[in-house]
Each structure stands twice: as structure tokens, then as C-alpha cells.
Backbone as a printed PyTorch tensor [residue, N CA C, xyz], in Angstrom:
tensor([[[44.1490, 17.5780, 25.1550],
         [45.0350, 18.1760, 24.5310],
         [44.4630, 18.6010, 23.7290]],

        [[44.4560, 17.7200, 22.5750],
         [44.4280, 17.9560, 20.8340],
         [42.8000, 18.5730, 21.4670]],

        [[41.6490, 18.4160, 21.9760],
         [40.5020, 18.9030, 22.0130],
         [39.8270, 20.2120, 22.2790]],

        [[41.1620, 20.0460, 23.2530],
         [41.5910, 22.2570, 23.8420],
         [41.3410, 22.4000, 23.2020]],

        [[42.6610, 22.4270, 22.3030],
         [43.6540, 22.8950, 20.8580],
         [42.2830, 24.0870, 20.3500]],

        [[41.8230, 22.4110, 19.5450],
         [40.5590, 22.1900, 18.6660],
         [39.7160, 23.5920, 19.0810]],

        [[39.2280, 23.4430, 20.3500],
         [38.4000, 24.7570, 21.6930],
         [38.6920, 25.8570, 21.0570]],

        [[39.7410, 26.2390, 21.1710],
         [40.3490, 27.4860, 22.1800],
         [40.3710, 28.4660, 20.4940]],

        [[41.4330, 27.5750, 19.4020],
         [40.9750, 27.4590, 17.6470],
         [40.2420, 28.7680, 17.2620]],

        [[38.6070, 27.4960, 17.2000],
         [37.7430, 27.6930, 16.1110],
         [37.1920, 29.3390, 16.4290]],

        [[36.9260, 29.9070, 17.8580],
         [36.7850, 30.8920, 17.2080],
         [37.5700, 32.2920, 17.0210]],

        [[38.6080, 31.8040, 16.7400],
         [39.3060, 32.7470, 15.9180],
         [39.2270, 33.0480, 14.3520]],

        [[38.6280, 31.2120, 14.4440],
         [38.7650, 30.6690, 12.4630],
         [37.7440, 31.9610, 11.7310]],

        [[38.0950, 32.5510, 10.5590],
         [36.6510, 33.1330, 10.2640],
         [35.8860, 32.7670,  9.4720]],

        [[34.8770, 33.4230,  9.6890],
         [33.9030, 32.1740,  8.7270],
         [34.3950, 31.8830,  7.3780]],

        [[33.6920, 30.5580,  7.3560],
         [34.0430, 29.6500,  5.4970],
         [35.2220, 29.1820,  5.7470]],

        [[36.4530, 29.8090,  7.6270],
         [37.7880, 29.2630,  7.4870],
         [37.4610, 27.9010,  7.1570]],

        [[38.9250, 27.0470,  6.6720],
         [39.2820, 26.0600,  7.1020],
         [40.1800, 26.0200,  8.1910]],

        [[40.2820, 24.9850,  8.9410],
         [41.4830, 24.3050, 10.0410],
         [41.8600, 23.4470,  9.0410]],

        [[42.9910, 22.6600,  9.3770],
         [43.6470, 21.6480,  8.9360],
         [44.5240, 20.8520,  9.9050]],

        [[42.9570, 20.0810, 10.5750],
         [44.1350, 18.9350, 11.3780],
         [44.4630, 18.4910, 11.2820]],

        [[46.7520, 18.4340, 12.2630],
         [46.7240, 17.1900, 11.1460],
         [47.2730, 16.7260, 12.7050]],

        [[47.7020, 15.4570, 13.8320],
         [48.1460, 14.9720, 14.4630],
         [49.0320, 13.2520, 13.4700]],

        [[50.5960, 13.8120, 14.4350],
         [51.5260, 12.5920, 14.5100],
         [50.5430, 11.7170, 15.0460]],

        [[50.2620, 10.8520, 14.6880],
         [49.4690,  9.5540, 16.3910],
         [48.7020,  8.6070, 15.2290]],

        [[48.0450,  7.2950, 15.8050],
         [47.0610,  6.8480, 14.5330],
         [46.5300,  6.3680, 15.6690]],

        [[46.3040,  7.4910, 17.0690],
         [45.5530,  6.9430, 18.4360],
         [44.0170,  7.2460, 18.3350]],

        [[43.4570,  6.3930, 17.8690],
         [42.0080,  6.9240, 17.9210],
         [41.7350,  8.3010, 18.5080]],

        [[41.8650,  7.4720, 19.9450],
         [41.6560,  9.0300, 21.0920],
         [41.6950, 10.2070, 20.6980]],

        [[43.2190, 10.5210, 19.7030],
         [43.9570, 11.8950, 19.4630],
         [43.2460, 11.8900, 18.1690]],

        [[42.5020, 11.6580, 17.7410],
         [42.0860, 11.2950, 15.8710],
         [40.3770, 11.8330, 15.9490]],

        [[40.2390, 10.7570, 15.0950],
         [39.0140, 10.7490, 14.6450],
         [38.5100, 10.6750, 15.9530]],

        [[38.1920, 10.2490, 17.0420],
         [37.3640, 10.6790, 18.0290],
         [36.9980, 12.0250, 18.7140]],

        [[37.9710, 12.8370, 18.4720],
         [38.7130, 14.0470, 18.6560],
         [37.4950, 14.5630, 17.4290]],

        [[37.5600, 14.1130, 16.2210],
         [37.0440, 15.3390, 15.6720],
         [35.8510, 15.3290, 15.5600]],

        [[35.0260, 13.3680, 15.5670],
         [33.8170, 13.4260, 16.3100],
         [33.1380, 13.6090, 17.0900]],

        [[34.0090, 14.7360, 18.2240],
         [32.9010, 14.9850, 19.1840],
         [32.7410, 16.5740, 19.0780]],

        [[34.1690, 16.8520, 18.3190],
         [34.3230, 18.4270, 18.2030],
         [32.7700, 18.7740, 16.6430]],

        [[32.9200, 17.7810, 16.3430],
         [31.8350, 18.3860, 15.0290],
         [30.1400, 18.2680, 16.0680]],

        [[29.5920, 17.1150, 17.4640],
         [29.1250, 16.4900, 17.6760],
         [28.3410, 18.1380, 18.2480]],

        [[29.9870, 18.9480, 18.4630],
         [28.9810, 19.6200, 19.7400],
         [29.1780, 21.2920, 19.2180]],

        [[29.6000, 20.9950, 17.5380],
         [30.3210, 22.3580, 17.3820],
         [29.3400, 22.2950, 15.9140]],

        [[28.2510, 23.3620, 16.0200],
         [27.0900, 23.5690, 14.8440],
         [27.1130, 23.9700, 14.1090]],

        [[28.1740, 24.5620, 13.4790],
         [28.7660, 25.9750, 12.9140],
         [30.3110, 25.3470, 12.3260]],

        [[30.7980, 23.5210, 12.5840],
         [31.5850, 23.0500, 11.8350],
         [31.5980, 21.6740, 11.1650]],

        [[32.1680, 22.1450, 10.1610],
         [31.4740, 20.4110,  8.7840],
         [32.8140, 19.8180,  8.3590]],

        [[32.9920, 18.8860,  8.2740],
         [34.4340, 18.1740,  8.0510],
         [34.7230, 17.7310,  6.8610]],

        [[35.4630, 17.9160,  5.8240],
         [35.4090, 18.7690,  4.2880],
         [36.1180, 17.2660,  3.8760]],

        [[36.1970, 16.7000,  3.0240],
         [36.3920, 15.5270,  2.1720],
         [37.7830, 16.0340,  2.1160]],

        [[38.3140, 14.8190,  2.5840],
         [40.2650, 15.5150,  1.9360],
         [40.4900, 14.7780,  0.6780]],

        [[40.8980, 14.5350, -0.9550],
         [40.5970, 14.1350, -1.7240],
         [42.2940, 14.0690, -1.6930]],

        [[42.7660, 12.7160, -2.1300],
         [43.9260, 12.3210, -1.9520],
         [44.1290, 10.9700, -2.1010]],

        [[45.2240, 10.4990, -2.9850],
         [45.6060,  9.4080, -3.3120],
         [46.8330,  8.7080, -1.4820]],

        [[46.4770,  9.5090, -0.6650],
         [46.8570,  8.7600, -0.0380],
         [46.5990,  8.3030,  1.3240]],

        [[46.3600,  7.1930,  2.7670],
         [46.4010,  7.3110,  3.3540],
         [45.1180,  6.8220,  3.3240]],

        [[44.0980,  6.2920,  4.9240],
         [43.1010,  5.3620,  4.5080],
         [42.1460,  6.5410,  5.1340]],

        [[40.7850,  6.0810,  4.3030],
         [39.2760,  7.0930,  4.7440],
         [38.8440,  6.3090,  6.0900]],

        [[38.2660,  7.6860,  7.1920],
         [37.7750,  6.9460,  8.0840],
         [36.4470,  7.5060,  8.0090]],

        [[35.7170,  7.4810,  9.5200],
         [34.2330,  7.9180,  9.8980],
         [35.0070,  9.7510,  9.1620]],

        [[36.0440, 10.5480,  9.7790],
         [36.0970, 12.0350, 10.1330],
         [37.7920, 11.4250, 10.0370]],

        [[37.9440, 12.0870,  8.1890],
         [39.0310, 12.6990,  8.7330],
         [39.4800, 10.5620,  7.4690]],

        [[41.0780, 11.3130,  7.5880],
         [42.3540,  9.9790,  6.7590],
         [43.5500,  9.4120,  7.7950]],

        [[43.5700,  8.6580,  7.6540],
         [45.4570,  7.9890,  8.9510],
         [45.6140,  7.4540,  7.6300]],

        [[47.3370,  7.6120,  7.6790],
         [48.4500,  7.3890,  6.7730],
         [48.7770,  6.0380,  8.2710]],

        [[49.1860,  5.1820,  7.3950],
         [49.8860,  4.2750,  8.8150],
         [51.2580,  3.9600,  8.4930]],

        [[52.0560,  4.5090, 10.0080],
         [53.5730,  4.0910,  9.8960],
         [54.1690,  2.9850,  8.1540]],

        [[54.7410,  3.2300,  7.6710],
         [55.5260,  2.8660,  6.5720],
         [54.8950,  2.9240,  5.1980]],

        [[54.0080,  3.6190,  5.2280],
         [53.4150,  4.1450,  4.6850],
         [53.2730,  4.4340,  3.3410]],

        [[54.1510,  4.7920,  2.3030],
         [55.0070,  5.5480,  0.8140],
         [56.0430,  6.4660,  2.2020]],

        [[56.7750,  5.0890,  3.2640],
         [58.0570,  5.8140,  3.9990],
         [57.8380,  7.2350,  4.5710]],

        [[56.6680,  7.0120,  5.6550],
         [56.0810,  8.0350,  6.3410],
         [56.0290,  7.4270,  7.4090]],

        [[55.5690,  8.1450,  8.8040],
         [55.1280,  7.7270,  9.8880],
         [54.2420,  8.0570,  9.7610]],

        [[53.0210,  7.8870, 11.2750],
         [51.8440,  7.6970, 11.1140],
         [51.3190,  8.8370, 11.2830]],

        [[50.1710,  9.5360, 10.2120],
         [49.4800, 10.6000, 10.7340],
         [47.6050, 10.6450, 10.9080]],

        [[47.4700, 11.0240, 10.8230],
         [46.0400, 11.8210, 10.4450],
         [45.6570, 13.2290, 10.8450]],

        [[44.6410, 13.1070,  9.3030],
         [44.4480, 14.9040,  8.5570],
         [42.7210, 14.7040,  8.8980]],

        [[41.8660, 15.6050,  8.7590],
         [40.5150, 16.1200,  9.3480],
         [41.3310, 17.7830,  8.9760]],

        [[39.9580, 18.2310,  7.9390],
         [39.6570, 18.9680,  7.2290],
         [38.5400, 19.5610,  7.4030]],

        [[38.3390, 20.6680,  7.9280],
         [36.9240, 21.0260,  9.1220],
         [36.7960, 22.4570,  8.6090]],

        [[35.8010, 22.6890,  7.9850],
         [35.6150, 24.1910,  7.9030],
         [34.3180, 25.7110,  8.3400]],

        [[34.1690, 26.0070,  8.7230],
         [33.3000, 27.0450, 10.0430],
         [32.3840, 27.4630,  8.7100]],

        [[30.7160, 27.3460,  9.8570],
         [29.8120, 28.3320,  8.4000],
         [29.9700, 29.7350,  8.6170]],

        [[29.6460, 30.0400,  7.2780],
         [29.7090, 32.0190,  6.9670],
         [28.6110, 32.3250,  7.9500]]])
């Protein structure tokens, strides 16, 4: 479902636009695997580093583990569309 959402939203994102992908999940299949697949299939998509002092940096995006800073589990990835 998350991959399909990205595919549907990407065409309406303006060139140079940013998309912040967020899930309330800790499952790789809903998070970094979705982003890795998306980046591999969309030549105009680039991941940008999220500069924040929270979460764990992954190969793609950042993961917040449940309980970290009194938060639930979340995943974040920042994507930019080429100009």
C-alpha cells in the first residue's frame, strides 16, 4: 500500500519538490524496503539526509524505536524530485 501511495503521489509533485515519507511502523517492509525499491525505479527521485538528533540512521531514512524520547515507532525518509 505504501509503495502504491508513493507511485500515485510522485507524478503530481513539482520538479524540485520535497516529499516527506512517514509511517508509524518499525517494519522494514513498510519503510526502508519501500524507499529502496522506489529509489531504484524512479530515476528522478533522490533521498536527502534528515539532519536531526533523534532516530537511527538507516540505509534510507531514519527510524524511531518505540519508547525513544517517549515516542511510538516511526520511520521518516525525505525525497526530492529532480528539476
